[in-house]
C-alpha positions as CSV (number, residue, x, y, z in Angstrom):
1,M,5.5,110.3,19.7
2,A,9.1,109.6,19.3
3,K,11.6,112.5,19.4
4,K,13.6,113.3,16.3
5,P,17.4,113.2,16.5
6,L,19.0,116.7,16.6
7,S,20.8,115.6,13.0
8,Q,17.2,115.7,11.5
9,L,16.2,118.9,13.3
10,V,19.4,120.7,12.1
11,G,19.1,119.5,8.9
12,K,15.6,121.3,8.0
13,L,16.9,124.5,9.3
14,S,18.1,127.0,6.6
15,P,21.5,128.3,6.6
16,Q,20.3,131.7,7.9
17,E,18.1,129.9,10.7
18,F,21.1,128.2,11.9
19,E,23.2,131.3,11.7
20,K,20.8,132.9,14.1
21,M,21.0,130.1,16.6
22,A,24.7,130.5,16.5
23,E,24.7,133.8,17.1
24,A,22.1,133.5,20.1
25,S,24.4,130.9,21.7
26,K,27.5,133.1,21.2
27,A,25.3,135.8,23.0
28,A,24.1,133.7,25.9
29,L,27.6,132.4,26.4
30,G,29.3,135.9,26.6
31,S,26.5,137.4,29.0
32,L,27.7,134.3,31.2
33,E,31.1,135.2,31.2
34,V,31.2,138.0,33.7
35,E,29.3,135.4,36.0
36,Y,31.9,132.9,35.2
37,L,34.6,135.0,36.2
38,D,33.2,136.4,39.5
39,V,32.3,132.6,40.5
40,T,35.7,131.5,39.5
41,L,37.4,134.2,41.8
42,E,35.4,133.2,44.6
43,Q,36.4,129.7,43.9
44,I,39.8,130.2,43.8
45,A,39.6,132.5,47.0
46,T,38.1,129.2,48.8
47,L,40.9,127.1,47.6
48,A,43.5,129.8,48.8
49,T,42.1,130.0,52.3
50,Q,41.8,126.4,52.7
51,Y,45.8,126.2,51.7
52,L,46.5,129.0,54.0
53,A,45.1,127.4,56.8
54,L,46.2,123.7,55.8
55,S,47.3,122.0,58.9
56,N,46.2,118.7,58.7
57,E,44.0,118.3,55.4
58,T,40.9,115.9,56.0
59,A,39.6,113.6,53.0
60,Q,36.7,115.7,53.1
61,Q,38.7,118.9,52.7
62,A,40.9,117.2,50.0
63,E,37.6,115.9,48.0
64,E,36.2,119.9,48.1
65,A,39.2,121.1,47.0
66,Y,39.7,118.4,43.9
67,R,35.9,119.0,42.9
68,I,36.5,122.9,43.1
69,A,39.7,122.3,40.8
70,H,38.0,120.2,38.7
71,D,35.1,122.4,38.3
72,I,37.4,125.3,37.4
73,K,39.0,123.1,34.8
74,G,36.0,122.2,32.9
75,Q,34.7,125.6,32.7
76,G,37.9,127.6,31.8
77,A,38.0,126.1,28.2
78,T,34.3,126.9,27.6
79,F,34.8,130.6,28.3
80,G,37.9,130.7,26.2
81,Y,40.4,130.2,29.5
82,D,42.2,127.2,28.3
83,V,45.4,127.9,30.1
84,I,43.3,128.2,33.7
85,S,41.9,124.8,32.5
86,K,45.5,123.4,32.4
87,I,46.5,125.2,35.7
88,A,43.4,123.6,37.4
89,H,44.2,120.3,36.1
90,S,47.9,120.4,37.3
91,L,46.2,121.4,40.8
92,C,43.8,118.0,40.6
93,L,46.9,116.0,39.8
94,L,48.6,117.8,43.3
95,I,45.7,117.1,45.4
96,R,45.4,113.4,44.3
97,G,49.2,113.0,44.1
98,H,50.8,114.9,47.1
99,E,51.9,112.3,49.2
100,G,55.5,112.8,50.5
101,M,55.5,116.5,50.2
102,S,55.7,118.3,53.7
103,T,52.5,120.1,54.4
104,T,54.1,123.2,53.9
105,A,55.5,122.4,50.4
106,Y,51.9,121.2,49.4
107,A,50.1,124.2,50.5
108,K,52.7,126.5,49.1
109,H,52.6,124.6,45.5
110,A,48.7,124.6,46.0
111,L,48.7,128.3,46.6
112,A,51.0,128.8,43.8
113,H,48.1,127.4,41.3
114,C,45.7,129.7,43.1
115,E,47.4,132.7,42.4
116,A,48.5,131.7,39.0
117,M,44.7,131.1,38.3
118,K,43.9,134.3,39.5
119,A,46.1,136.1,37.7
120,V,44.7,134.5,34.2
121,I,41.2,135.9,35.3
122,D,42.7,139.2,36.8
123,K,44.6,139.8,33.4
124,R,41.8,138.1,31.1
125,I,44.0,135.9,29.5
126,R,42.5,133.6,26.9
127,G,43.3,130.6,25.2
128,D,46.9,129.1,26.0
129,G,48.3,132.3,27.4
130,G,50.8,132.5,24.9
131,E,54.6,132.9,26.5
132,Y,52.9,134.0,29.9
133,G,50.7,130.9,29.8
134,R,53.5,128.7,29.2
135,N,55.6,130.3,31.8
136,L,53.1,129.9,34.3
137,L,52.8,126.1,33.7
138,H,56.3,125.9,33.7
139,I,56.7,127.3,37.0
140,L,53.8,125.1,38.3
141,S,55.3,121.9,36.9
142,G,58.1,121.8,39.3
143,R,57.1,119.5,42.8
144,P,59.1,121.0,45.7
145,S,59.8,118.6,48.4
């Protein structure tokens, strides 16, 4: 038996059924937000610990840091934290492009990203973060030598 395309299935829903599904999805996502915030804070702590102990980062450590930052980037927008996605994207770029920076400067800049992401979670800064979000991104856009 062939599966029907989603468009055919949705087309058969009444507006009331579709609205119920949308509300159920919204409620499910809302209940996951608390878990998202807790997990993200743990991930940020893992990154910060790595950068506090940074001496000679291995390729494996860099890949793990990139994976964590990339996960935070992808998940942030899902839960309405667009600014954390932008900060995590900036950290991904830093991880991939820190050649030429001193180890100390790299670690400090990465830690600044971690602190900014933690502030977004602690203060529950949703969306683009307004002026606060713009200021955070502006500060992080500078690249120390």
